[in-house]
C-alpha positions in Angstrom: -4.0 71.8 -68.7 -7.0 69.2 -68.5 -10.3 70.1 -66.5 -12.1 67.0 -64.9 -15.8 67.0 -65.0 -18.8 64.8 -63.6 -22.3 64.9 -64.5 -25.3 64.2 -61.8 -28.9 63.0 -62.4 -31.8 61.0 -62.0 -31.6 57.3 -62.1 -33.5 55.9 -59.5 -32.6 59.4 -57.3 -30.7 61.9 -58.1 -27.0 60.7 -58.2 -23.5 61.1 -59.5 -23.9 59.7 -63.2 -20.5 59.7 -64.7 -17.4 61.2 -63.6 -13.7 61.7 -64.6 -12.3 62.0 -61.3 -13.0 60.0 -57.6 -14.8 62.6 -55.3 -14.0 60.9 -52.1 -15.7 62.3 -49.2 -16.9 66.0 -51.0 -19.4 63.2 -53.1 -22.4 63.8 -50.6 -22.1 67.8 -50.7 -21.9 67.4 -54.9 -24.7 65.5 -54.8 -26.7 67.5 -52.3 -25.7 70.8 -54.4 -26.6 69.3 -58.1 -29.8 68.7 -56.5 -32.6 71.0 -57.4 -32.1 73.6 -55.1 -35.5 74.2 -52.8 -38.3 76.5 -54.2 -36.1 77.1 -57.2 -38.3 78.9 -60.0 -36.9 77.9 -63.6 -39.5 80.5 -65.2 -38.1 81.5 -68.6 -35.0 80.5 -67.5 -33.6 76.9 -68.3 -31.0 76.6 -65.8 -28.7 78.5 -63.2 -25.2 78.1 -62.0 -23.2 77.2 -58.6 -19.8 77.6 -57.6 -18.1 76.6 -54.4 -14.4 75.5 -53.6 -13.9 72.0 -52.9 -11.0 71.7 -50.4 -10.9 67.7 -50.2 -10.2 67.0 -53.9 -8.1 70.5 -54.3 -10.8 71.8 -57.0 -13.1 74.6 -57.6 -16.5 73.2 -58.6 -18.4 75.2 -61.2 -21.9 73.7 -62.2 -24.4 73.9 -64.7 -28.0 72.8 -63.4 -30.8 72.5 -65.7 -34.5 71.6 -65.2 -35.4 67.7 -66.7 -38.5 67.2 -67.7 -38.2 64.8 -70.1 -37.6 62.7 -66.6 -40.3 60.2 -65.2 -40.1 61.8 -61.7 -41.2 65.6 -61.4 -38.3 68.0 -60.5 -35.8 65.9 -61.7 -32.5 68.3 -63.0 -29.4 67.4 -64.8 -25.9 69.3 -63.2 -22.5 69.2 -65.4 -19.7 70.3 -63.1 -16.2 71.2 -63.8 -13.3 70.3 -61.7 -11.4 73.1 -62.1 -7.8 73.3 -60.4 -7.2 76.9 -58.6 -4.3 77.7 -61.3 -6.4 77.4 -64.6 -8.9 79.2 -62.2 -6.8 82.0 -61.8 -5.5 82.3 -65.4 -9.1 82.4 -67.0 -9.4 86.2 -67.9 -13.0 86.1 -68.5 -14.6 83.4 -66.3 -18.3 83.8 -68.7 -15.8 81.5 -71.5 -16.4 78.5 -69.1 -19.5 78.2 -69.3 -19.3 77.2 -73.3 -17.8 74.0 -71.8 -20.8 72.7 -70.0 -23.1 70.4 -72.6 -26.6 69.0 -71.3 -27.2 65.3 -71.6 -29.8 64.4 -74.1 -30.5 61.0 -71.9 -29.4 58.7 -69.9 -27.5 57.1 -72.3 -25.6 60.0 -72.8 -22.9 59.7 -70.4 -19.3 58.8 -71.6 -18.2 62.4 -72.2 -18.5 63.2 -69.0 -15.9 60.6 -68.1 -13.2 62.1 -70.1 -11.6 65.2 -68.6 -11.9 68.2 -71.0 -8.7 69.8 -72.4 -7.8 73.6 -70.8 -7.6 74.6 -74.5 -11.0 74.6 -75.3 -11.9 77.4 -73.2 -12.2 80.7 -75.8 -9.9 83.8 -74.9 -12.1 85.9 -76.8 -13.6 88.6 -74.5 -17.7 88.3 -74.4 -19.4 90.9 -75.8 -22.6 90.2 -74.1 -23.4 93.9 -71.7 -24.0 93.7 -68.1 -26.9 95.1 -66.7 -24.8 97.9 -64.2 -27.9 97.8 -61.8 -27.5 94.1 -61.1 -23.7 94.5 -60.6 -23.9 97.4 -57.9 -26.2 95.1 -56.6 -24.1 92.7 -56.7 -21.2 94.5 -55.7 -22.4 96.0 -52.9 -23.6 92.6 -51.3 -20.7 90.8 -52.1 -18.3 93.6 -50.1 -20.4 96.1 -48.4 -23.5 96.1 -46.5 -26.4 94.6 -49.0 -28.2 91.3 -48.3 -26.3 88.2 -50.0 -29.8 87.2 -51.7 -30.4 89.7 -54.8 -33.6 89.8 -56.3 -34.2 88.8 -59.8 -37.0 87.8 -62.2 -35.0 84.9 -63.7 -31.8 83.2 -62.8 -30.2 84.3 -66.3 -30.3 87.4 -65.0 -27.9 87.1 -62.6 -25.8 85.2 -64.8 -24.0 87.8 -66.8 -23.2 89.9 -64.1 -21.9 87.2 -61.4 -19.7 86.0 -64.1 -18.0 89.9 -64.7 -17.5 90.5 -61.1 -16.1 87.0 -60.5 -13.8 87.6 -63.3 -12.9 91.0 -61.5 -11.8 88.9 -58.8 -7.9 88.6 -57.9 -7.1 84.9 -57.9 -7.0 84.1 -54.5 -10.8 85.6 -53.8 -11.8 84.4 -57.4 -11.1 80.3 -55.9 -13.4 81.2 -52.4 -16.2 82.9 -54.1 -19.4 80.8 -53.4 -22.4 81.7 -55.1 -25.6 80.0 -56.5 -27.7 81.9 -59.3 -31.4 79.7 -58.6 -34.1 81.7 -58.7 -35.9 80.8 -55.4 -39.1 82.4 -53.9 -37.9 84.5 -50.6 -39.6 82.3 -48.1 -37.4 78.9 -49.2 -35.4 77.1 -47.0 -31.8 77.4 -47.2 -29.4 74.6 -48.0 -26.5 73.6 -45.4 -24.4 75.8 -47.7 -23.4 79.4 -47.3 -23.2 81.3 -50.3 -21.7 84.6 -50.9 -24.8 85.4 -53.2 -27.8 84.1 -54.0 -31.0 85.0 -56.3 -34.4 85.2 -55.5 -37.3 86.0 -57.2 -38.5 90.3 -56.2 -39.5 93.3 -57.6 -36.4 94.3 -59.4 -37.6 97.5 -60.9 -38.4 98.8 -57.6 -35.4 98.1 -56.4 -33.0 99.3 -59.3 -35.2 102.8 -59.2 -34.7 103.4 -55.4 -31.1 102.6 -54.7 -29.4 102.7 -58.2 -28.3 106.3 -57.7 -27.3 105.9 -53.8 -24.3 103.9 -53.9 -21.2 104.7 -52.3 -18.2 105.8 -54.7 -16.0 102.8 -54.5 -19.3 100.7 -55.4 -20.0 102.8 -58.7 -15.8 103.0 -59.5 -16.0 98.7 -59.0 -18.9 98.6 -61.8 -17.3 101.3 -63.9 -14.4 99.4 -64.6 -15.9 96.1 -65.5 -16.9 97.5 -68.3 -12.7 97.8 -69.6 -12.9 94.3 -68.8 -9.3 92.9 -68.5 -7.1 96.4 -69.3 -9.5 97.7 -66.3 -6.9 99.8 -64.1 -8.9 98.5 -61.0 -8.6 95.0 -61.7 -5.0 95.4 -62.3 -4.5 97.1 -59.2 -6.9 94.4 -57.2 -4.6 91.4 -58.9 -1.4 93.5 -58.1 -2.5 94.1 -54.1 -5.1 91.8 -53.0 -3.0 88.0 -53.1 -1.7 88.5 -49.8 -4.7 90.3 -47.9 -6.2 88.7 -44.9 -9.5 89.0 -45.3 -10.4 88.0 -48.6 -13.9 89.7 -49.0 -13.2 92.1 -46.8 -10.5 93.6 -48.3 -12.1 94.8 -51.8 -13.9 97.9 -50.5 -10.7 99.2 -49.0 -8.6 98.8 -52.0 -11.4 99.7 -54.1 -10.8 103.4 -51.3 -7.4 103.6 -52.0 -7.2 103.0 -55.4 -9.6 105.9 -55.6 -7.4 107.9 -53.6 -4.7 106.9 -56.1 -6.6 108.4 -58.8 -7.2 111.7 -56.9 -3.7 112.4 -55.5 -4.1 116.2 -55.7 -6.6 115.9 -53.2 -4.9 113.3 -51.0 -4.5 113.5 -47.3 -1.8 111.1 -46.4 -3.9 111.4 -42.7 -6.6 109.6 -44.2 -5.1 107.2 -45.8 -3.0 106.0 -43.4 -6.2 105.8 -41.0 -7.8 103.6 -43.9 -4.9 101.4 -44.2 -4.8 100.8 -40.5 -7.9 100.3 -40.2 -8.8 97.9 -43.2 -5.0 95.9 -43.0 -4.1 96.1 -38.8 -1.4 93.5 -39.0 1.9 94.5 -40.8 1.7 91.0 -43.0 -1.8 92.4 -43.9 -1.6 93.9 -47.6 2.4 93.6 -47.1 2.8 94.4 -50.8 1.0 97.1 -50.9 2.1 98.7 -48.1 5.7 98.2 -49.0 4.9 100.5 -52.4 2.6 103.1 -50.6 5.2 103.5 -48.0 8.4 103.1 -50.7 6.5 106.0 -52.7 5.9 103.4 -55.8 2.4 104.2 -55.0 0.6 107.7 -54.1 4.1 109.1 -53.8 2.7 112.9 -52.3 1.1 110.5 -49.4 4.6 109.1 -48.8 5.8 111.6 -46.0 2.3 111.1 -43.8 2.6 107.3 -44.0 6.2 107.3 -43.0 4.9 109.6 -39.9 2.8 106.9 -39.2 5.4 104.4 -39.3 7.9 106.5 -37.2 4.7 106.6 -34.3 3.6 103.0 -34.4 2.9 101.8 -30.8 4.2 98.2 -29.9 1.7 96.7 -32.4 2.7 98.3 -35.7 0.8 97.9 -38.9 3.2 99.3 -41.2 6.3 97.4 -42.6 9.8 99.1 -42.7 10.7 101.4 -45.6 13.3 100.6 -47.7 16.4 102.9 -47.5 15.5 103.3 -51.3 12.4 104.4 -50.7 13.1 106.7 -48.5 15.9 108.2 -51.0 12.8 108.6 -54.0 10.8 110.1 -51.0 13.4 113.2 -51.1 11.9 113.8 -54.6 9.2 115.5 -52.9 11.4 118.1 -52.0 10.8 121.0 -51.9 6.8 121.0 -52.1 6.4 118.8 -49.3 9.4 120.5 -47.5 7.6 120.8 -44.2 6.5 117.2 -43.7 9.7 115.7 -44.9 11.1 118.4 -42.4 8.8 117.3 -39.4 9.5 113.7 -40.4 13.7 114.1 -39.8 12.4 115.8 -36.4 10.9 112.8 -35.4 13.3 110.8 -36.3 16.0 112.8 -35.6 16.0 111.7 -31.6 16.3 107.8 -32.7 19.0 105.4 -34.0 17.7 103.3 -36.2 19.2 102.5 -39.7 15.9 103.9 -41.5 15.6 106.8 -39.0 19.4 107.9 -39.6 18.5 107.4 -43.5 15.9 110.1 -43.1 18.0 112.6 -41.3 20.6 112.2 -43.7 18.3 112.8 -47.1 16.8 115.5 -45.3 19.8 117.4 -44.4 21.2 116.9 -47.9 18.3 119.1 -49.1 19.1 122.0 -46.7 20.7 124.5 -48.2 23.4 126.4 -45.5 21.7 129.5 -46.8 18.3 128.4 -45.6 19.3 126.7 -42.8 18.2 128.8 -40.2 15.0 129.7 -41.5 14.3 126.1 -42.5 15.0 124.3 -39.2 13.8 127.2 -36.7 10.4 125.0 -35.7 12.7 121.9 -35.5 14.9 122.0 -32.5 15.7 118.7 -32.8 16.9 118.6 -36.5 18.7 121.7 -35.7 21.3 120.8 -32.9 22.1 117.6 -34.7 22.7 119.4 -37.8 24.9 121.7 -36.0 26.9 119.1 -34.3 27.6 117.5 -38.0 28.3 121.1 -39.6 29.1 123.6 -36.9 29.8 125.9 -39.7 26.0 126.2 -39.8 26.6 128.8 -37.0 28.2 131.1 -39.5 24.9 131.5 -42.1 23.6 134.3 -39.9 21.5 132.7 -37.6 23.4 131.9 -34.5 21.3 134.7 -32.5 18.4 132.2 -32.7 19.8 129.3 -30.7 20.7 129.7 -26.8 23.9 130.9 -25.4 24.8 127.7 -23.9 24.7 125.9 -27.3 26.4 128.5 -28.8 29.3 128.2 -26.3 29.4 124.6 -26.7 29.6 124.4 -30.3 32.7 127.2 -30.6 35.0 125.1 -30.2 33.9 123.2 -33.2 34.5 125.6 -35.5 37.3 126.4 -37.9 39.6 129.4 -37.6 40.2 129.5 -40.9 36.9 130.2 -42.7 36.4 133.6 -43.8 32.8 134.3 -42.7 33.8 134.3 -38.9 34.6 137.6 -38.9 30.9 138.8 -39.3 29.8 135.7 -37.2 31.9 136.8 -34.4 30.7 140.4 -34.8 27.1 139.2 -34.6 28.0 137.8 -31.4 29.3 140.9 -30.1 25.9 142.9 -31.0 23.9 140.1 -29.0 25.2 142.1 -25.7 25.4 138.9 -23.9 28.6 138.9 -21.4 28.8 135.0 -21.5 30.3 134.6 -24.4 33.4 137.5 -24.2 35.5 135.1 -22.4 35.2 131.9 -24.9 35.4 133.9 -27.7 38.4 135.9 -26.8 39.6 132.6 -26.4 38.6 130.9 -29.3 39.5 133.5 -32.1 41.1 136.2 -30.4 42.8 137.9 -33.2 38.9 138.2 -34.8 37.4 139.3 -31.7 40.0 142.1 -31.5 39.4 143.0 -35.0 35.6 142.9 -34.4 35.2 144.7 -31.2 37.1 147.7 -32.6 34.3 147.5 -35.9 31.5 147.2 -33.3 32.9 150.5 -31.6 33.1 152.4 -34.7 29.6 152.1 -35.4 28.2 153.4 -32.5 28.1 150.5 -30.3 30.6 152.0 -27.6 28.1 152.4 -25.0 26.7 148.3 -25.4 29.9 146.8 -26.1 31.9 148.3 -23.2 32.1 145.0 -21.6 33.8 143.4 -24.5 36.2 146.6 -25.0 37.5 146.3 -21.7 38.5 142.2 -22.3 40.2 143.7 -25.5 42.2 146.4 -23.4 43.5 143.4 -21.1 44.9 141.8 -24.4 47.2 144.5 -25.5 49.2 142.4 -27.7 45.8 141.6 -29.8 44.6 145.4 -29.5 48.0 147.3 -30.3 48.9 146.2 -33.9 48.5 148.3 -37.1 45.8 145.8 -38.1 43.5 146.4 -35.1 44.1 149.5 -33.5 44.9 151.2 -36.8 41.5 150.3 -37.9 39.6 152.5 -35.0 37.8 155.1 -36.9 37.6 157.9 -34.1 40.2 159.7 -32.2 38.0 159.7 -29.5 37.9 155.4 -29.2 42.0 156.5 -29.3 42.1 158.3 -26.5 40.0 156.0 -24.4 42.1 153.0 -25.1 44.9 155.0 -24.1 43.7 156.2 -21.3 42.5 152.8 -20.2 45.7 151.2 -20.9 47.7 154.2 -19.9 51.1 155.5 -21.3 53.5 154.5 -18.8 51.8 150.3 -19.4 55.4 148.1 -21.3 52.8 146.9 -23.8 52.3 150.4 -24.7 55.8 151.5 -24.8 57.0 148.3 -26.5 53.9 148.7 -29.2 55.5 152.5 -30.1 53.3 154.8 -31.9 53.1 152.8 -35.3 49.6 151.4 -34.5 48.3 154.8 -33.5 49.6 156.5 -36.1 48.3 154.0 -38.5 44.5 154.7 -37.0 45.6 158.6 -36.7 45.8 158.8 -40.6 42.5 158.0 -41.1 40.6 158.8 -37.5 37.8 161.1 -37.6 39.1 164.0 -35.8 36.3 164.4 -32.7 38.2 165.6 -30.0 38.6 169.1 -28.4 40.7 170.9 -25.8 42.2 169.0 -23.2 41.8 165.5 -24.6 42.9 166.3 -27.8 45.9 167.7 -26.4 46.5 164.5 -23.9 46.2 162.3 -27.2 48.6 164.2 -29.5 51.3 164.5 -26.6 51.0 160.8 -25.7 51.2 160.1 -29.3 54.0 162.2 -30.0 56.0 161.0 -26.8 56.1 156.8 -27.8 57.0 158.5 -31.5 59.9 160.2 -29.6 60.8 156.9 -28.1 60.4 154.6 -31.0 63.8 153.6 -32.5 61.9 152.7 -36.2 59.0 154.3 -38.0 58.7 156.9 -35.1 60.2 159.9 -37.2 55.9 159.6 -38.9 54.1 160.3 -35.7 57.1 163.4 -34.9 56.5 164.8 -38.5 52.9 165.5 -38.1 52.5 166.1 -34.5 55.5 167.9 -33.4 54.7 171.6 -35.0 51.1 171.1 -33.4 52.3 170.2 -30.2 55.0 172.9 -30.1 52.6 175.8 -31.2 50.9 175.0 -28.4 53.8 175.0 -26.0 54.6 178.7 -27.2 51.3 180.1 -27.6 50.6 178.5 -23.5 47.6 176.7 -24.9 48.6 173.3 -23.7 46.5 171.6 -21.4 47.6 171.2 -17.8 47.7 166.8 -17.9 49.0 167.3 -21.4 51.8 169.8 -20.8 52.2 166.7 -17.2 52.8 164.4 -19.7 55.7 166.3 -21.7 56.9 167.4 -18.4 57.5 163.6 -17.1 58.7 162.1 -20.7 60.8 165.3 -22.0 64.4 165.2 -21.3 65.3 167.1 -18.2 67.0 170.2 -17.9 69.2 172.1 -15.4 67.1 174.4 -12.9 67.4 177.4 -14.8 66.0 175.9 -18.6 63.7 172.9 -17.2 60.7 175.3 -17.5 61.3 175.7 -20.6 59.1 172.6 -22.1 59.7 173.7 -25.9 63.4 173.7 -25.5 63.2 170.5 -23.9 60.7 168.9 -26.5 63.0 170.5 -29.2 66.2 168.6 -27.7 64.3 165.0 -27.4 63.2 165.6 -31.0 67.0 166.2 -32.3 68.2 163.7 -30.0 65.7 161.4 -31.7 66.8 161.9 -35.6 70.5 161.3 -34.3 70.0 158.3 -32.2 67.6 156.4 -34.5 69.1 158.0 -38.0 65.4 159.2 -39.2 65.7 160.6 -42.6 67.1 164.4 -42.5 64.3 165.3 -45.1 61.7 164.2 -42.7 63.7 166.6 -40.1 63.5 169.2 -42.6 59.7 168.7 -43.0 58.9 169.1 -39.2 57.7 172.6 -39.3 57.4 175.9 -42.2 57.5 178.2 -39.0 60.5 180.4 -39.8 61.6 181.0 -35.8 60.5 177.7 -35.1 62.7 176.3 -37.8 65.7 178.6 -36.4 65.1 177.5 -32.5 65.1 173.8 -34.3 68.4 174.7 -35.7 69.5 176.0 -32.3 68.6 172.8 -30.6 70.6 170.7 -32.9 73.6 172.8 -33.2 74.0 172.0 -29.3 73.6 168.4 -29.4 76.4 166.2 -30.5 76.1 165.0 -33.9 73.6 167.8 -34.7 75.3 170.1 -37.1 74.1 168.4 -40.1 70.4 169.2 -39.0 70.9 172.1 -37.8 72.4 173.4 -41.2 69.8 171.4 -43.2 66.4 173.1 -40.9 68.1 176.4 -41.0 69.1 176.6 -44.7 
């Protein structure tokens, strides 16, 4: 790539003497800038630098001006200018290397070389070894991007050159090609030119300034200054070049970019809210610093701050400052789980009442991180997310936290549950213990068999009083209660008695079910009855057993001797006697008073009619007199002789 050049000097006035490129309308400005700056003091310096963009020719002008004492007129200067294409200016890593291309002419006859373009290959690629003055660098940085004056106090123009070229090299491409500076050391009362420079130099008390403010610079100035020591390898420089190209304000973006970089270097102490506020204040439009914002909101940069930035995005008003995160970025954010689980849950809560693609992705990703076993603990503070997940996965109700939601919500979700889930048993039990009568009908309608089992279970765990309404509902469903599985699981004989009293012995459902479910319970139920209640229960089950045509013999075998012995001893309580009197066969008026005889006759008839095992009949009692009475009763019943002989001998 070629670099055009031109030379200005004295020839009957200061003018353009030689050029490889037509300058057109920009000639007037360059002629002014190439002349001696007003009130310039060269001192020990032999020249100064000027840099300015020239939009008219599409070039950036870097100019070196030397004093020309050999000329006849005082105040004459030589100014050699390079007209650099923006692409080349952006590609030079160390802009100080351009200084080696400047040549001071010896006289007016030495002009031919300036009519030819210079080869870009002549630019050295070696990194400069000349150290820069850190104090001057900090003053430059503060002046350019902070609140410092644009005029830098120096002892001579050359004092500013090395620090300035270092700071210039640090700038990203667009900022570079818009940088305006002049290092001519002028007196402080100098009249300014018509050009507005970002940086100028003035003669001042450098020592006093450096000692008074060196230690008072903000952190961003110190960081930018320190980064210059690493040259092209500086981490901050790489950051600036990566994210500075699409900022709206050039100089105004340098400070916030450095502050963001500092935050990225200290992630552990980072507060996402602070970062979001900095971005909103510094880059207020969506397109401003877009690359930076995309990397931040997608977790590529400062990932710990991503949840807070996405929260900012969700809460943006009608004038957004953050771009939309990508779906991949939302998935990447989930790597922060569980360390940032609270922030992620808050995000999902805020996104759950929206219906955008990204909002749905946030909810979906957070849902995938919530284990069923932790669902209730994690989502309790986030009702929107909780309800959304329950609607999608109603089985989460079974994870033990259903009591934490309203009864109305429970009733709405019950039909969504699958009846095959083994966890339903404990779930229904927990709802019964909730003691909310509004749940009774929905539970019995949705899970009738499970409801029956769990009501019995609750009653067996000393919750009888608190679940009375549930028990009443179960009694209204005898087809559920009167089974070996349900009634057979009753653990107390007193509970069996209460069920019997509620359903009535004479009800068709009780008679149809027979004694089998009752005997299933009697086989293990704790005997906590006495007196009349115990007699009533025993007599009722015995009657049901005698009325059965299947396995009633088991009940008769267990209860006959208990009831018969109390009849003979005249110890059977009144209501129990009434039950027997009602259900036992009627005899003639002379014998009908004898409940014992009537019971024995009904027992014999049941064994004959149902062909129950003879061995069972023989096991009804071990009492000798009772066995003889049974034998006599059997001998009086048609078909009972075998039974009579069996029990007699």
